[in-house]
C-alpha positions as CSV (number, residue, x, y, z in Angstrom):
1,M,16.4,35.7,3.3
2,S,17.1,33.7,0.3
3,A,16.2,35.4,-3.0
4,T,13.3,32.7,-3.5
5,A,11.5,34.1,-0.3
6,E,11.5,37.1,-1.6
7,K,8.8,36.4,-4.2
8,P,6.2,34.0,-5.1
9,L,7.3,31.3,-6.8
10,R,5.6,30.0,-10.6
11,I,5.3,26.1,-10.6
12,G,8.1,25.8,-12.9
13,E,10.4,27.7,-10.6
14,V,9.5,25.3,-8.0
15,A,9.3,21.9,-10.3
16,E,13.2,22.8,-11.1
17,L,14.0,23.5,-7.6
18,T,12.7,19.8,-6.5
19,G,13.7,18.4,-9.3
20,T,9.9,17.3,-10.1
21,T,7.8,18.8,-12.9
22,P,5.0,21.0,-12.9
23,R,2.6,18.2,-13.2
24,T,3.7,16.6,-10.5
25,I,3.5,19.4,-8.1
26,R,-0.2,19.8,-9.5
27,Y,-1.1,16.2,-8.5
28,Y,0.8,16.6,-5.3
29,E,-1.8,19.9,-4.9
30,E,-4.8,17.3,-6.1
31,I,-4.3,14.4,-3.8
32,G,-3.9,16.8,-0.8
33,L,0.1,16.3,-0.2
34,L,1.0,19.8,-1.3
35,P,-1.6,22.7,0.0
36,G,-3.0,24.5,-3.1
37,S,-1.1,27.6,-4.0
38,V,-1.2,30.7,-2.8
39,Q,-2.4,34.0,-4.2
40,R,-4.2,32.3,-7.3
41,G,-7.2,33.9,-8.7
42,Q,-9.4,32.3,-11.3
43,G,-7.2,31.6,-14.5
44,K,-4.2,32.8,-12.7
45,H,-0.9,31.2,-12.4
46,R,-0.1,29.1,-9.4
47,C,2.3,31.0,-7.0
48,Y,4.1,29.5,-4.4
49,T,6.2,30.4,-1.1
50,E,9.7,28.6,0.0
51,A,7.9,26.7,2.7
52,D,6.2,25.1,-0.2
53,V,9.4,23.9,-2.2
54,D,10.3,22.9,1.4
55,R,7.5,20.5,1.7
56,V,8.0,19.4,-2.2
57,R,11.5,18.4,-1.2
58,E,10.1,16.3,2.0
59,I,7.5,14.8,0.0
60,V,10.2,13.8,-2.8
61,R,12.9,12.8,-0.1
62,L,10.7,10.5,1.6
63,R,9.1,9.2,-1.3
64,D,12.7,8.2,-2.6
65,L,13.7,7.3,0.8
66,L,11.2,5.1,1.9
67,G,9.1,3.9,-1.5
68,L,5.7,4.4,0.5
69,S,2.7,4.8,-1.4
70,L,1.2,7.9,-1.7
71,D,-1.2,7.2,0.7
72,Q,1.2,5.8,3.4
73,L,3.5,9.5,2.4
74,S,0.2,11.3,3.1
75,K,-0.1,9.7,6.3
76,L,3.8,10.5,7.4
77,L,3.2,13.9,6.0
78,E,-0.2,14.7,7.9
79,A,1.7,13.0,11.3
80,E,5.0,15.7,10.8
81,A,2.5,18.6,10.2
82,A,0.5,17.8,13.1
83,R,3.6,17.4,15.0
84,A,4.8,21.0,13.9
85,G,1.6,22.4,15.0
86,L,2.2,20.7,18.7
87,R,5.8,22.6,18.7
88,R,3.8,25.6,18.1
89,E,1.7,25.0,20.9
90,W,4.4,24.1,23.0
91,T,5.8,27.5,23.0
92,Q,2.6,28.8,24.0
93,A,1.7,26.2,26.9
94,G,2.0,27.7,30.2
95,S,0.8,24.7,32.5
96,A,2.5,21.5,33.3
97,P,-0.5,19.6,32.3
98,E,-1.1,21.2,28.9
99,R,2.6,20.5,28.1
100,R,2.3,16.6,29.2
101,R,-1.0,17.1,26.7
102,I,1.3,18.1,23.9
103,I,4.1,15.3,24.6
104,D,1.3,12.5,24.9
105,E,0.0,13.7,21.3
106,A,3.3,14.3,20.0
107,L,4.4,10.4,21.0
108,G,1.5,9.3,19.3
109,H,2.2,11.1,16.3
110,I,5.9,9.6,16.3
111,A,4.4,6.3,16.6
112,S,2.2,6.3,13.7
113,Q,5.2,7.5,11.5
114,L,7.8,4.6,13.1
115,E,5.3,2.2,12.3
116,L,5.2,3.0,8.4
117,V,9.1,3.0,8.5
118,R,9.5,0.1,10.5
119,G,7.4,-1.7,8.0
120,R,9.0,-0.3,5.3
121,R,12.3,-1.7,6.7
122,H,10.6,-5.2,7.3
123,Q,10.1,-5.7,3.8
124,L,13.5,-4.2,2.8
125,E,15.0,-6.6,5.2
126,Q,13.2,-9.6,3.7
127,L,14.3,-8.7,0.3
128,E,17.9,-8.6,1.6
129,A,17.4,-12.2,3.4
130,E,16.0,-13.5,-0.1
131,L,18.5,-12.3,-2.2
132,V,21.2,-13.5,0.3
133,D,19.6,-16.7,0.2
134,R,19.8,-16.8,-3.7
135,E,23.3,-15.9,-3.6
136,R,24.4,-18.7,-1.6
137,L,22.4,-20.7,-3.7
138,L,24.5,-19.9,-6.9
139,H,27.7,-20.0,-4.8
140,Q,26.8,-23.6,-3.8
141,R,25.7,-24.5,-7.3
142,I,29.3,-23.1,-8.6
143,Q,31.0,-25.5,-6.2
144,E,28.8,-28.3,-7.4
145,K,29.7,-28.1,-11.1
146,W,33.1,-26.6,-11.0
147,P,34.7,-28.1,-7.6
148,R,38.1,-26.9,-8.3
149,R,38.2,-22.8,-7.9
150,G,40.9,-20.9,-8.8
151,A,42.4,-18.4,-6.4
152,R,40.3,-15.7,-7.9
153,D,37.2,-17.6,-7.5
154,A,38.2,-18.1,-3.8
155,R,39.1,-14.2,-3.5
156,E,35.6,-13.2,-5.5
157,E,33.5,-15.2,-2.8
158,Q,35.7,-13.7,0.3
159,D,34.4,-10.2,-1.0
160,C,30.9,-11.2,-1.2
161,E,31.1,-12.4,2.5
162,R,32.8,-9.6,3.5
163,Q,30.5,-7.1,2.2
164,R,27.2,-9.0,3.7
165,S,29.2,-8.9,7.0
166,N,29.5,-5.1,6.8
């Protein structure tokens, strides 16, 4: 068991462990991305668990990796939480029809997650295509304006072409 799992964590500790700020943690709570802290009475400090730290890390990872809106991020995390619940159900499901229902439901959640990820990937692919077109246009302009290239220019263009193909 880790040291942080042994005692409740305060909001500043969670922020430090996750590379965020206490304000971000509070905001994630307000909009429902992070469940409210446990063991908090009126006027008391927020206290968090290791599971809360893991949740914030996952929120930050997905936010940075996918660049999703908070609404999209919320949908992605809801689907992940639902899948976690289904995994718990699976261990207790005794009948084949019940296990089939769990699998079908999990597939629906995965499909919604894939839709978000694929949508983001499509946007990134469009941006990449635009940048490649701009790069080609600039190389064409160089060739039109300065047709006599030195060996250095030719090597730089070959390097660009190799990077695009990787």
